[in-house]
VEXTOR-16786 format. One record per atom (N, C-alpha, C): residue in three letters; atom name; z negated, x negated, y negated. Coordinates in steps of 0.001 Angstrom, whole numbers, plus 500000, padded with zeros to 6 digits. Example, Ala and Ser with C-alpha at 12.3 -4.5 7.8 and 13.67 -1.06 7.14 Angstrom:
// VEXTOR-16786
> ALA,N,492200,486810,505690
> ALA,CA,492200,487700,504500
> ALA,C,492200,486800,503300
> SER,N,492920,487150,502250
> SER,CA,492860,486330,501060
> SER,C,492130,487100,499970
//
This chain:
// VEXTOR-16786
> MET,N,372695,378546,170179
> MET,CA,372055,379677,170127
> MET,C,373477,380689,170610
> VAL,N,372963,382273,171570
> VAL,CA,374159,382988,171586
> VAL,C,374878,384180,170316
> ALA,N,376056,384175,170284
> ALA,CA,376253,385023,169087
> ALA,C,376695,386141,170071
> ALA,N,375572,387291,169372
> ALA,CA,375961,388460,169859
> ALA,C,377290,389330,169113
> ASP,N,377654,389393,168631
> ASP,CA,378950,389592,167669
> ASP,C,380139,389139,168042
> GLN,N,380228,387612,169163
> GLN,CA,381473,387106,169638
> GLN,C,382191,388218,170154
> PRO,N,383450,388133,170238
> PRO,CA,384363,388992,170498
> PRO,C,384292,388311,172219
> GLY,N,384420,389027,173206
> GLY,CA,384555,388329,174716
> GLY,C,385581,387651,175287
> PRO,N,385187,386789,176449
> PRO,CA,386246,386167,177100
> PRO,C,387582,386507,177237
> VAL,N,387577,387983,177824
> VAL,CA,388992,388558,178236
> VAL,C,388959,389799,177885
> ALA,N,390220,390030,177284
> ALA,CA,390716,391167,176265
> ALA,C,390321,392589,176752
> GLY,N,390487,393460,176534
> GLY,CA,390138,394963,177299
> GLY,C,388726,395043,178512
> LEU,N,388105,394012,178513
> LEU,CA,386983,394263,179655
> LEU,C,385477,395065,178680
> GLU,N,385450,395715,179775
> GLU,CA,384142,396934,178936
> GLU,C,383169,395834,180064
> GLY,N,381832,395493,179434
> GLY,CA,380743,394953,180135
> GLY,C,380722,393257,180225
> PRO,N,380204,392323,180600
> PRO,CA,379889,390957,180960
> PRO,C,380688,390641,181459
> ALA,N,381632,389351,181284
> ALA,CA,382399,388515,181940
> ALA,C,381715,387517,182863
> HIS,N,382400,387610,184234
> HIS,CA,381771,386208,185154
> HIS,C,382942,385650,185095
> VAL,N,382653,384161,184740
> VAL,CA,383804,383014,184567
> VAL,C,383123,382196,185033
> LEU,N,384521,381086,185623
> LEU,CA,384374,380087,186201
> LEU,C,385281,378905,185535
> VAL,N,384936,377946,185569
> VAL,CA,385527,376994,185042
> VAL,C,385458,375374,185995
> THR,N,386468,374866,186078
> THR,CA,386613,373669,187383
> THR,C,386957,372211,185900
> GLY,N,386217,371307,186443
> GLY,CA,386678,370270,185995
> GLY,C,385473,370207,184647
> ALA,N,384405,370883,185113
> ALA,CA,383084,371097,184092
> ALA,C,382377,369946,183920
> SER,N,382352,368853,184104
> SER,CA,381221,367958,184035
> SER,C,381701,366705,182589
> SER,N,383217,367279,182232
> SER,CA,383230,366429,180846
> SER,C,384687,366920,180456
> GLY,N,384719,366409,179043
> GLY,CA,386015,366769,178305
> GLY,C,386009,368255,178075
> ILE,N,387107,368828,178185
> ILE,CA,387308,369952,177576
> ILE,C,386606,370999,178688
> GLY,N,386687,370914,180042
> GLY,CA,385793,372134,180603
> GLY,C,384460,371807,180007
> LEU,N,384040,370848,180127
> LEU,CA,382584,370667,179639
> LEU,C,382038,371525,177978
> ALA,N,383161,371029,177253
> ALA,CA,382974,372078,176137
> ALA,C,383284,373574,176154
> MET,N,384240,373691,176806
> MET,CA,384317,375334,177361
> MET,C,382876,375866,178296
> MET,N,382458,375329,178684
> MET,CA,380946,375624,179386
> MET,C,379896,376014,178260
> ARG,N,379554,374899,176958
> ARG,CA,379035,375368,175997
> ARG,C,379279,376389,175168
> GLN,N,380599,376703,174907
> GLN,CA,380730,377720,174588
> GLN,C,380922,379264,174801
> LEU,N,380961,379268,176005
> LEU,CA,381080,380450,176984
> LEU,C,379363,380867,177149
> LEU,N,378417,379568,177195
> LEU,CA,377426,379865,176951
> LEU,C,376803,380599,175992
> ASP,N,377395,380261,174795
> ASP,CA,376795,380533,174009
> ASP,C,377348,382035,173187
> ASN,N,378087,382417,174254
> ASN,CA,378833,383889,174307
> ASN,C,378061,384926,174937
> ALA,N,377299,385962,173830
> ALA,CA,376771,387068,174631
> ALA,C,377433,388074,175516
> GLN,N,378975,388110,175654
> GLN,CA,379485,388982,176303
> GLN,C,379686,387885,177633
> VAL,N,379397,387081,177749
> VAL,CA,379605,386103,179080
> VAL,C,378090,386487,179836
> GLY,N,378488,386977,181244
> GLY,CA,376771,387355,181816
> GLY,C,376950,386099,183091
> PHE,N,377870,385378,183414
> PHE,CA,377781,384543,184438
> PHE,C,379015,383450,184268
> VAL,N,378368,382264,184432
> VAL,CA,379111,381073,184715
> VAL,C,378877,380147,185870
> ALA,N,380037,379986,186436
> ALA,CA,380011,379011,187696
> ALA,C,380301,377537,186997
> ALA,N,379940,376466,187124
> ALA,CA,380326,375234,186320
> ALA,C,380808,374276,187637
> VAL,N,382001,373940,188139
> VAL,CA,382549,373437,189208
> VAL,C,383284,371894,189037
> SER,N,382522,371202,189311
> SER,CA,383055,369550,189572
> SER,C,382827,368850,190918
> ARG,N,383648,367492,190811
> ARG,CA,382930,366882,192085
> ARG,C,381606,366805,192023
> SER,N,380812,366678,190792
> SER,CA,379777,366157,190721
> SER,C,379042,366494,189866
> ALA,N,379083,367977,189808
> ALA,CA,378581,369115,189109
> ALA,C,377294,368838,189134
> THR,N,376465,369067,190051
> THR,CA,374864,368490,190282
> THR,C,374248,367700,189862
> ARG,N,374874,366593,189412
> ARG,CA,374399,365378,188989
> ARG,C,374980,364867,187733
> ASN,N,375457,366203,186993
> ASN,CA,375255,365737,185549
> ASN,C,374174,366285,184529
> GLY,N,374191,365412,183743
> GLY,CA,373066,365328,183223
> GLY,C,372844,367009,182048
> THR,N,374159,366981,181324
> THR,CA,374492,368163,180612
> THR,C,374672,369410,180991
> LEU,N,375109,369429,181987
> LEU,CA,375246,370641,183033
> LEU,C,373667,370996,183796
> GLN,N,372957,369874,183903
> GLN,CA,371910,369861,184569
> GLN,C,371158,370991,183483
> ALA,N,370670,370380,182257
> ALA,CA,369981,370742,181024
> ALA,C,370594,372060,180941
> LEU,N,371831,372264,180875
> LEU,CA,372371,373796,180664
> LEU,C,371468,374551,181140
> GLN,N,371852,374402,182504
> GLN,CA,371181,375038,183760
> GLN,C,369907,375426,183527
> ALA,N,368896,374341,183083
> ALA,CA,367634,374589,182736
> ALA,C,367123,375588,181641
> ALA,N,368013,375734,181098
> ALA,CA,367822,376447,179808
> ALA,C,368415,377756,179676
> ASP,N,369364,377825,180705
> ASP,CA,369901,379634,180926
> ASP,C,370119,379512,182584
> PRO,N,369093,379156,183547
> PRO,CA,369007,379511,184817
> PRO,C,369850,380389,185608
> GLY,N,369646,382027,184864
> GLY,CA,370048,383118,185047
> GLY,C,371418,383223,185043
> ARG,N,371995,382729,184108
> ARG,CA,373490,382572,183785
> ARG,C,374413,381460,184428
> LEU,N,373951,380561,184703
> LEU,CA,374690,379309,185227
> LEU,C,374176,379000,186564
> MET,N,375687,378665,187176
> MET,CA,375532,378263,188262
> MET,C,376058,376934,188461
> VAL,N,375860,376078,189219
> VAL,CA,376389,374688,189174
> VAL,C,376801,374313,190526
> VAL,N,378047,374013,190702
> VAL,CA,378816,373676,192205
> VAL,C,379449,372649,191958
> ASP,N,379143,371880,193250
> ASP,CA,379849,370703,193555
> ASP,C,380916,371352,194529
> ALA,N,382355,370480,194272
> ALA,CA,383143,370765,195077
> ALA,C,384454,370445,194785
> ASP,N,385295,369489,195456
> ASP,CA,386212,368791,195103
> ASP,C,387630,369636,195267
> LEU,N,388240,369941,194651
> LEU,CA,389360,370873,194636
> LEU,C,390709,370725,195704
> THR,N,390863,369581,196186
> THR,CA,391792,368988,197000
> THR,C,391342,369299,198136
> VAL,N,389947,369567,198538
> VAL,CA,389075,369583,200050
> VAL,C,389098,371321,200274
> GLU,N,390115,371819,201355
> GLU,CA,390092,373067,201798
> GLU,C,388399,373661,202238
> GLY,N,387576,372701,202630
> GLY,CA,386322,373492,202802
> GLY,C,385500,373359,201852
> ASP,N,385582,372461,200750
> ASP,CA,385115,372345,199517
> ASP,C,385042,374131,199129
> LEU,N,386370,374483,198812
> LEU,CA,387150,375936,198233
> LEU,C,386197,376947,199307
> ALA,N,386288,376711,200571
> ALA,CA,385963,377435,201163
> ALA,C,384088,377827,200742
> LEU,N,383503,376847,200893
> LEU,CA,382021,376561,200398
> LEU,C,381784,377216,199267
> LEU,N,382758,376752,197903
> LEU,CA,382655,377312,197145
> LEU,C,382759,379171,197057
> SER,N,383983,379746,197764
> SER,CA,383961,381022,197610
> SER,C,382906,381574,197873
> ASP,N,382294,381232,199053
> ASP,CA,380910,382024,200076
> ASP,C,379770,381944,199131
> ALA,N,379744,380620,198230
> ALA,CA,378579,380260,197213
> ALA,C,378518,381765,196123
> LEU,N,380377,381563,195699
> LEU,CA,379957,382794,194643
> LEU,C,379602,384146,195297
> ALA,N,380542,384445,196377
> ALA,CA,380202,385876,196825
> ALA,C,378529,386050,197264
> ARG,N,377566,385336,197297
> ARG,CA,376273,385399,197178
> ARG,C,375768,385673,196122
> ARG,N,376232,385378,194823
> ARG,CA,376066,385791,193541
> ARG,C,376519,386609,193023
> ILE,N,377556,386909,192958
> ILE,CA,378827,387910,192355
> ILE,C,379852,388888,192952
> ASP,N,380238,389799,192737
> ASP,CA,381403,390534,193827
> ASP,C,382317,390404,193087
> ARG,N,382437,389907,191645
> ARG,CA,384004,389903,191042
> ARG,C,383861,388451,189947
> LEU,N,385146,388187,189524
> LEU,CA,385276,387278,188920
> LEU,C,386374,387598,187673
> HIS,N,385984,387410,186355
> HIS,CA,386950,387987,184999
> HIS,C,388171,387347,184381
> LEU,N,387102,385477,184754
> LEU,CA,388333,384708,184147
> LEU,C,387859,383370,185306
> VAL,N,388756,382788,185616
> VAL,CA,389048,381163,185982
> VAL,C,389957,380372,184995
> VAL,N,389174,379290,184581
> VAL,CA,389575,378186,184116
> VAL,C,389741,377061,184701
> ASN,N,390846,376813,185166
> ASN,CA,390661,375175,185568
> ASN,C,391509,374253,184573
> THR,N,390647,373310,184650
> THR,CA,390966,372120,183367
> THR,C,390743,370919,184480
> ALA,N,390748,370791,185485
> ALA,CA,390412,369999,186705
> ALA,C,391985,369073,186493
> GLY,N,391920,367429,186471
> GLY,CA,393472,367253,186497
> GLY,C,393464,365442,186570
> VAL,N,394390,364865,186406
> VAL,CA,394766,363506,186982
> VAL,C,395064,362774,186336
> LEU,N,395505,361772,185540
> LEU,CA,396835,361003,184519
> LEU,C,396657,359743,185507
> HIS,N,395557,359111,185116
> HIS,CA,395077,357705,185634
> HIS,C,393930,357644,186188
> ALA,N,393308,356719,187245
> ALA,CA,392380,356513,187621
> ALA,C,392224,355163,188443
> HIS,N,391187,354437,189049
> HIS,CA,391271,353151,189955
> HIS,C,392702,353230,190608
> GLY,N,393421,352390,190398
> GLY,CA,394775,352180,191418
> GLY,C,395821,353065,190891
> LEU,N,395531,353827,189730
> LEU,CA,396588,354919,189585
> LEU,C,396966,354785,188239
> SER,N,398366,354797,187622
> SER,CA,398604,355034,186357
> SER,C,399731,355518,186271
> PRO,N,400203,355776,184773
> PRO,CA,401487,356487,184709
> PRO,C,402775,355309,185084
> GLU,N,403945,355860,185269
> GLU,CA,404987,355069,186019
> GLU,C,405757,354855,184684
> LYS,N,405606,353501,184555
> LYS,CA,406766,353644,183236
> LYS,C,408532,353483,183766
> VAL,N,408614,352652,184829
> VAL,CA,410153,352898,185683
> VAL,C,410068,353332,186919
> LEU,N,411290,353437,187470
> LEU,CA,411297,353783,188548
> LEU,C,410649,352977,189989
> GLU,N,410620,351674,189868
> GLU,CA,410067,350651,190929
> GLU,C,408580,351124,191216
> GLN,N,408113,351639,190278
> GLN,CA,406492,351806,190001
> GLN,C,405918,352940,190794
> VAL,N,406704,353715,191444
> VAL,CA,406531,355229,192309
> VAL,C,406380,354756,193195
> SER,N,405185,355535,193998
> SER,CA,404779,355288,195198
> SER,C,404486,356842,195894
> LEU,N,404535,356254,196821
> LEU,CA,404073,357960,197935
> LEU,C,403305,358077,197839
> ALA,N,401750,357111,197752
> ALA,CA,400402,357370,198016
> ALA,C,400374,357684,196495
> SER,N,400708,357558,195138
> SER,CA,400479,358108,194072
> SER,C,400829,359532,193821
> LEU,N,402345,359941,194288
> LEU,CA,402485,360770,194161
> LEU,C,401769,361800,194569
> GLN,N,401446,361491,196276
> GLN,CA,400482,362589,197100
> GLN,C,399286,362707,196092
> ARG,N,398785,361813,195618
> ARG,CA,397642,361833,195316
> ARG,C,397361,362844,193615
> VAL,N,398291,362230,192810
> VAL,CA,398518,363370,191454
> VAL,C,398643,364629,191928
> PHE,N,399931,364999,192915
> PHE,CA,400179,366299,193271
> PHE,C,399275,367008,193593
> ALA,N,398011,366279,194595
> ALA,CA,396916,366926,195029
> ALA,C,396348,367627,194490
> ILE,N,396057,367059,192986
> ILE,CA,395017,367604,192185
> ILE,C,396037,368088,191226
> ASN,N,396816,368206,190653
> ASN,CA,397399,368491,189610
> ASN,C,398420,369910,189932
> ALA,N,398616,369276,191149
> ALA,CA,399853,370865,191485
> ALA,C,399125,371782,192714
> PHE,N,398693,371104,193866
> PHE,CA,398175,371927,195001
> PHE,C,396701,372699,194736
> ALA,N,395735,371719,194101
> ALA,CA,394559,372342,193884
> ALA,C,394297,373685,193134
> PRO,N,394896,373799,192117
> PRO,CA,395051,375003,191375
> PRO,C,395386,376134,192177
> ILE,N,396446,376134,192753
> ILE,CA,396901,377443,193453
> ILE,C,396158,377684,194895
> LEU,N,395580,376772,195336
> LEU,CA,394182,376700,196467
> LEU,C,393055,377068,195946
> LEU,N,392946,376806,194785
> LEU,CA,391792,377499,193884
> LEU,C,391927,378687,194007
> ALA,N,393168,379448,193276
> ALA,CA,393340,380890,193334
> ALA,C,393612,381664,194610
> GLN,N,393809,380922,195878
> GLN,CA,393476,381340,197126
> GLN,C,392087,381744,197331
> ALA,N,391359,380832,197034
> ALA,CA,390448,380837,197578
> ALA,C,389201,381986,196784
> LEU,N,389389,382091,195616
> LEU,CA,389007,382841,194869
> LEU,C,389434,384289,194987
> LEU,N,391023,384712,195621
> LEU,CA,391150,385919,195577
> LEU,C,390354,386849,195945
> PRO,N,389306,387234,196915
> PRO,CA,388632,387850,196844
> PRO,C,387844,388509,196219
> LEU,N,387726,387453,194857
> LEU,CA,386852,387859,193533
> LEU,C,387669,388118,192268
> LEU,N,388629,388146,192375
> LEU,CA,389925,388353,191390
> LEU,C,390743,389890,191987
> GLY,N,390581,390541,193062
> GLY,CA,391175,391572,193262
> GLY,C,390926,392920,193014
> HIS,N,390237,392890,191728
> HIS,CA,389431,394349,191559
> HIS,C,390438,394934,190151
> GLY,N,390276,396064,190140
> GLY,CA,390796,396759,189108
> GLY,C,390558,396412,187470
> ALA,N,389805,395350,187422
> ALA,CA,389494,395418,185731
> ALA,C,390230,394184,185153
> PRO,N,390235,393624,183910
> PRO,CA,390973,392925,183424
> PRO,C,390623,391556,184002
> ALA,N,391333,390766,184524
> ALA,CA,390959,389672,184838
> ALA,C,392122,388414,184433
> VAL,N,391725,386991,184578
> VAL,CA,392427,386074,183697
> VAL,C,392425,384705,184561
> PHE,N,393706,384030,185228
> PHE,CA,393389,383090,185768
> PHE,C,394236,381828,184886
> ALA,N,393728,381135,184060
> ALA,CA,394202,380042,183750
> ALA,C,394220,378576,183997
> SER,N,395137,377768,183497
> SER,CA,395369,376413,184262
> SER,C,396108,375587,183074
> LEU,N,394924,374388,183016
> LEU,CA,395703,373551,181803
> LEU,C,397057,372970,182668
> SER,N,398320,372830,181999
> SER,CA,399203,372194,181998
> SER,C,399074,371078,181239
> ALA,N,400549,370825,180679
> ALA,CA,401004,369880,179498
> ALA,C,402208,369799,179692
> ARG,N,402703,369653,178154
> ARG,CA,403725,369710,177670
> ARG,C,404845,368761,178405
> VAL,N,404174,367643,179007
> VAL,CA,405415,366418,179241
> VAL,C,405794,367227,180852
> GLY,N,404949,367873,181248
> GLY,CA,405373,368904,182871
> GLY,C,406630,369790,182494
> SER,N,407181,369959,181078
> SER,CA,408206,370517,180838
> SER,C,409338,370104,181263
> ILE,N,410298,370648,181851
> ILE,CA,411878,370023,182007
> ILE,C,412495,370174,181037
> GLY,N,412669,371031,180612
> GLY,CA,413190,371443,179368
> GLY,C,413036,370550,178109
> ASP,N,411354,369785,177862
> ASP,CA,411355,368904,176909
> ASP,C,411280,367331,176828
> ASN,N,411578,367303,178323
> ASN,CA,411534,365789,178876
> ASN,C,412663,365120,178009
> ARG,N,412316,364082,177089
> ARG,CA,413230,363368,176487
> ARG,C,413070,361546,176673
> SER,N,411862,361596,177311
> SER,CA,411566,360201,177211
> SER,C,411492,359663,178407
> GLY,N,411355,360449,179733
> GLY,CA,411241,359956,180887
> GLY,C,410047,359296,181308
> GLY,N,409903,358814,182297
> GLY,CA,408811,357904,182824
> GLY,C,408059,358948,183041
> TRP,N,406709,358476,183741
> TRP,CA,405331,358969,184141
> TRP,C,405828,360392,185124
> TYR,N,406325,359794,185914
> TYR,CA,407075,360637,187611
> TYR,C,406198,361276,188015
> ALA,N,405136,360636,188366
> ALA,CA,404238,361580,189510
> ALA,C,403711,362846,188258
> TYR,N,402951,362423,186968
> TYR,CA,402502,363411,186408
> TYR,C,403108,364713,185715
> ARG,N,404536,364388,185273
> ARG,CA,405052,365211,184916
> ARG,C,405923,365928,186300
> ALA,N,406172,365239,187134
> ALA,CA,406668,366512,188230
> ALA,C,405314,367105,188802
> SER,N,403793,366370,188885
> SER,CA,403134,367545,189333
> SER,C,402629,368853,188526
> LYS,N,402908,368315,187146
> LYS,CA,402587,369684,186167
> LYS,C,403605,370405,186201
> ALA,N,404629,370090,186346
> ALA,CA,406041,371049,186471
> ALA,C,406034,371594,187590
> ALA,N,405104,371151,188927
> ALA,CA,405030,371888,189981
> ALA,C,404016,373211,190157
> GLN,N,403017,372706,189339
> GLN,CA,402012,373574,189045
> GLN,C,402554,374568,188446
> ASN,N,403469,374495,186994
> ASN,CA,403818,375876,186617
> ASN,C,404851,376710,187374
> GLN,N,405426,376251,188350
> GLN,CA,406285,376929,189513
> GLN,C,405153,377735,190257
> LEU,N,404097,377177,190551
> LEU,CA,403587,377581,191790
> LEU,C,402288,378585,191271
> LEU,N,402150,378626,189696
> LEU,CA,401230,379783,188627
> LEU,C,402323,380554,188237
> LYS,N,403634,380451,188045
> LYS,CA,404578,381512,187714
> LYS,C,404494,382268,189082
> THR,N,404924,381805,190188
> THR,CA,404730,382888,191115
> THR,C,403636,383391,191243
> LEU,N,402507,382944,191162
> LEU,CA,400944,383400,191442
> LEU,C,400967,384945,190654
> SER,N,401444,384810,189274
> SER,CA,401529,385586,188193
> SER,C,402057,386772,188630
> ILE,N,403267,386721,189202
> ILE,CA,403857,387984,190008
> ILE,C,403260,388543,191053
> GLU,N,402454,387860,191865
> GLU,CA,401825,388679,193087
> GLU,C,400459,388824,192573
> MET,N,399998,388422,190967
> MET,CA,398713,388958,190845
> MET,C,398683,390252,190223
> ALA,N,400117,390595,189591
> ALA,CA,400240,391954,189436
> ALA,C,400548,392998,189824
> ARG,N,400939,392517,191320
> ARG,CA,401012,393648,192290
> ARG,C,399668,393939,192612
> ARG,N,398769,392995,192696
> ARG,CA,397561,393017,193121
> ARG,C,396521,393762,192084
> ASN,N,396786,393590,190921
> ASN,CA,395723,394111,189699
> ASN,C,396486,394286,188727
> ARG,N,397111,395184,188377
> ARG,CA,398181,395235,186969
> ARG,C,397384,394861,185666
> ARG,N,396061,394749,185742
> ARG,CA,395429,394146,184491
> ARG,C,395056,392823,184509
> SER,N,395701,392159,185238
> SER,CA,395542,390530,185466
> SER,C,396418,389699,184646
> CYS,N,396260,388748,184461
> CYS,CA,396960,387494,183603
> CYS,C,396842,386295,184367
> CYS,N,398035,385701,184234
> CYS,CA,397948,384064,184733
> CYS,C,398730,383600,184070
> VAL,N,398105,382514,183322
> VAL,CA,398749,381765,182286
> VAL,C,398362,379923,182366
> LEU,N,399644,379685,181781
> LEU,CA,399570,377811,181965
> LEU,C,399396,377530,180607
> LEU,N,398497,376712,180380
> LEU,CA,397989,376254,179335
> LEU,C,398641,374564,178569
> HIS,N,398763,374234,177704
> HIS,CA,399046,373052,176785
> HIS,C,398121,372627,175785
> PRO,N,396958,372141,176058
> PRO,CA,396064,371579,175114
> PRO,C,396192,370715,174047
> GLY,N,397492,370143,173910
> GLY,CA,397609,369206,172890
> GLY,C,397019,367777,173488
> THR,N,397018,367027,172427
> THR,CA,396193,365674,172979
> THR,C,395164,365470,172820
> VAL,N,394149,365555,173634
> VAL,CA,392332,365909,173514
> VAL,C,391724,364159,173753
> ASP,N,390928,364230,172795
> ASP,CA,389992,362859,172890
> ASP,C,389222,362778,174141
> THR,N,389487,362455,175176
> THR,CA,389109,362724,176561
> THR,C,389242,361449,177229
> PRO,N,388508,361061,178068
> PRO,CA,388804,360023,179136
> PRO,C,390160,359995,179601
> LEU,N,391065,361241,180060
> LEU,CA,392051,361436,180667
> LEU,C,393010,360505,179307
> SER,N,392849,360966,178061
> SER,CA,394300,360483,177240
> SER,C,393682,359335,176353
> ALA,N,392817,358679,176866
> ALA,CA,391994,357077,175986
> ALA,C,392842,356455,176096
> PRO,N,393711,355811,177177
> PRO,CA,394188,354838,177203
> PRO,C,395534,354881,176375
> TYR,N,395784,356278,176026
> TYR,CA,397096,356487,175491
> TYR,C,396871,357104,173866
> GLN,N,396007,356805,173395
> GLN,CA,395979,357546,172028
> GLN,C,396139,356545,171163
> ALA,N,396557,355478,171142
> ALA,CA,396943,354565,170033
> ALA,C,398013,354793,169275
> ARG,N,399532,355819,169954
> ARG,CA,400418,356385,169035
> ARG,C,400358,357474,168518
> VAL,N,399019,358463,168742
> VAL,CA,398694,359673,168445
> VAL,C,398418,359846,167023
> PRO,N,399088,360179,165993
> PRO,CA,398485,360795,165004
> PRO,C,397202,361502,165069
> ARG,N,396321,360968,163859
> ARG,CA,394841,361199,164009
> ARG,C,394518,362872,163773
> GLU,N,395525,363278,163095
> GLU,CA,395707,364754,163016
> GLU,C,396307,365431,164465
> LYS,N,396851,364825,165192
> LYS,CA,397078,365618,166355
> LYS,C,396138,364932,167095
> LEU,N,395207,364314,167464
> LEU,CA,394378,364040,168091
> LEU,C,393057,365005,168050
> PHE,N,392970,366128,168830
> PHE,CA,392018,366922,168636
> PHE,C,390727,366496,170023
> ALA,N,389435,366937,169092
> ALA,CA,387909,366976,169893
> ALA,C,387938,367600,170580
> ALA,N,387339,367466,172007
> ALA,CA,387158,368197,172960
> ALA,C,386769,369788,172539
> GLU,N,385879,369722,171828
> GLU,CA,385157,371223,171446
> GLU,C,386165,371972,170250
> ARG,N,387168,371206,169621
> ARG,CA,388403,372116,168930
> ARG,C,389102,372239,169894
> ALA,N,389478,371713,170796
> ALA,CA,390541,372039,171917
> ALA,C,390074,372999,172974
> ALA,N,388959,372966,173323
> ALA,CA,388171,374344,174318
> ALA,C,388145,375397,173310
> ARG,N,388139,375556,172080
> ARG,CA,387820,376836,171196
> ARG,C,389246,377024,171070
> GLN,N,390104,376623,170828
> GLN,CA,391542,377061,170932
> GLN,C,391960,377581,171947
> LEU,N,392166,376976,172983
> LEU,CA,392326,377662,174224
> LEU,C,391484,378715,174681
> LEU,N,390666,378851,174117
> LEU,CA,389501,379754,174774
> LEU,C,389798,381389,173728
> ASP,N,390145,380805,172482
> ASP,CA,391000,382042,171882
> ASP,C,392361,382531,172100
> ILE,N,393242,381732,172753
> ILE,CA,394591,381848,173522
> ILE,C,394224,383043,174660
> ILE,N,393126,382575,175818
> ILE,CA,392682,382769,177145
> ILE,C,392124,384885,176699
> ALA,N,391607,384662,175051
> ALA,CA,390445,386014,174999
> ALA,C,391755,387062,174250
> ARG,N,392948,386613,173905
> ARG,CA,394247,387358,173493
> ARG,C,395201,387618,174638
> CYS,N,394861,387217,175986
> CYS,CA,396102,387228,176813
> CYS,C,395659,388357,177762
> THR,N,396774,389382,177821
> THR,CA,397259,390601,178359
> THR,C,398044,390529,179584
> PRO,N,398427,391504,180305
> PRO,CA,399202,391276,181694
> PRO,C,400898,391038,180460
> VAL,N,400961,391139,179443
> VAL,CA,402133,390739,178682
> VAL,C,402036,389202,178763
> GLN,N,401524,388409,178698
> GLN,CA,401384,386955,178492
> GLN,C,401426,386328,179951
> SER,N,401518,387256,181164
> SER,CA,400805,386827,182491
> SER,C,402463,385927,182964
> GLY,N,402225,385017,183514
> GLY,CA,403712,383950,183858
> GLY,C,403633,383246,182648
> ARG,N,403341,383020,181462
> ARG,CA,403873,382519,180066
> ARG,C,402929,380896,180675
> PHE,N,403651,379859,179820
> PHE,CA,403462,378639,179532
> PHE,C,402858,378570,177824
> LEU,N,401988,378209,177605
> LEU,CA,401586,378804,176263
> LEU,C,401052,377232,175584
> ALA,N,401398,376602,174369
> ALA,CA,400690,375373,173814
> ALA,C,399429,376070,173172
> TRP,N,398410,374920,172658
> TRP,CA,397154,375436,172105
> TRP,C,397246,376405,170860
> ASP,N,398502,376225,170036
> ASP,CA,398497,376806,168855
> ASP,C,399287,378306,169166
> GLY,N,399327,378813,170644
> GLY,CA,399979,379967,170907
> GLY,C,401603,379764,171195
> SER,N,402206,378905,170835
> SER,CA,403790,379088,170868
> SER,C,404018,378627,172386
> GLU,N,405251,379399,172543
> GLU,CA,405581,378871,173977
> GLU,C,406196,377746,174169
> VAL,N,405907,377052,175468
> VAL,CA,406702,375848,176319
> VAL,C,407712,375948,177005
> PRO,N,408645,375724,176425
> PRO,CA,409956,375980,177610
> PRO,C,409715,374792,179073
> TRP,N,410114,375511,180083
> TRP,CA,409714,375380,181579
> TRP,C,410301,373785,181523
//
C-alpha cells in the first residue's frame, strides 16, 4: 500500500523523485525497491541488476505498478551495459534525483575472502575491484547526464566498515577491504565534482551493518543476533539516512545509525 503522507526520499525535492537502485534483485536492493514503491513521493524507479528481468519478485512488482517501475538488465562492470542503461533511462526520464548502488561482491564461485597473504591473487583482486570499486564510479559517469540538473540529487553507494583504513584492527580480507577503500576515495572525489556541477547534490557512502543476505551468510556465526539486521530493516535505516542527506553530508562515510565511519 502506498503511503501518501510518507516523506520523500530526497531532502528538499519538490515533486516526485526519480530513483535508480542497483543490485535490485536481492538483499538490501530488493528491500529498497519495495519500500520506494510504497512511497507516494516516488514517481519513477529503475531496478537494475544482471538478471533483473528474470527476477520473479521484480516481475510481480512491475506488473502491479508498470507505469512507475522500469526493470533493466545491466552488468555494472561492462561499459557497454552502462551505456545501454543510460540510453534506456533517457527514453523514459530527463533526470534522476536518487541513485543507490547496493551491488557488491565478497564471495562467489572460486572467490572467498583471504585469511592470509598467500591466498591473495591477481584474478581475485581484479574481480573484486571491478565490482566494488570501479563499477560505482563508472555508474556515476554513465548517469551523469541525468544528474546534472539543479534540483536536489543524491548518489549513495554501499561501502563497508571493513573498508575503513583507520578501523582495520584484524587484517585479512585483502581484496574486499581494499576495494571498498578504493570506492571510498573515488566517491569522495566524485562528491567534490558533483558539488561544482550541482550545488544541491550529495554523494554519500553508507555502511549498512551486518545484514542477513547471501553476501554475509557464510560469516554470520559470530555475529550477535541483535547486530544481524534483516534486509528490510537495513533498507529502511539507509533510506532514512539518505532522506536526511543534504550538501552538508556530501563526501561523508556514514554507518546505518548515522554515525561517521573513519576513512
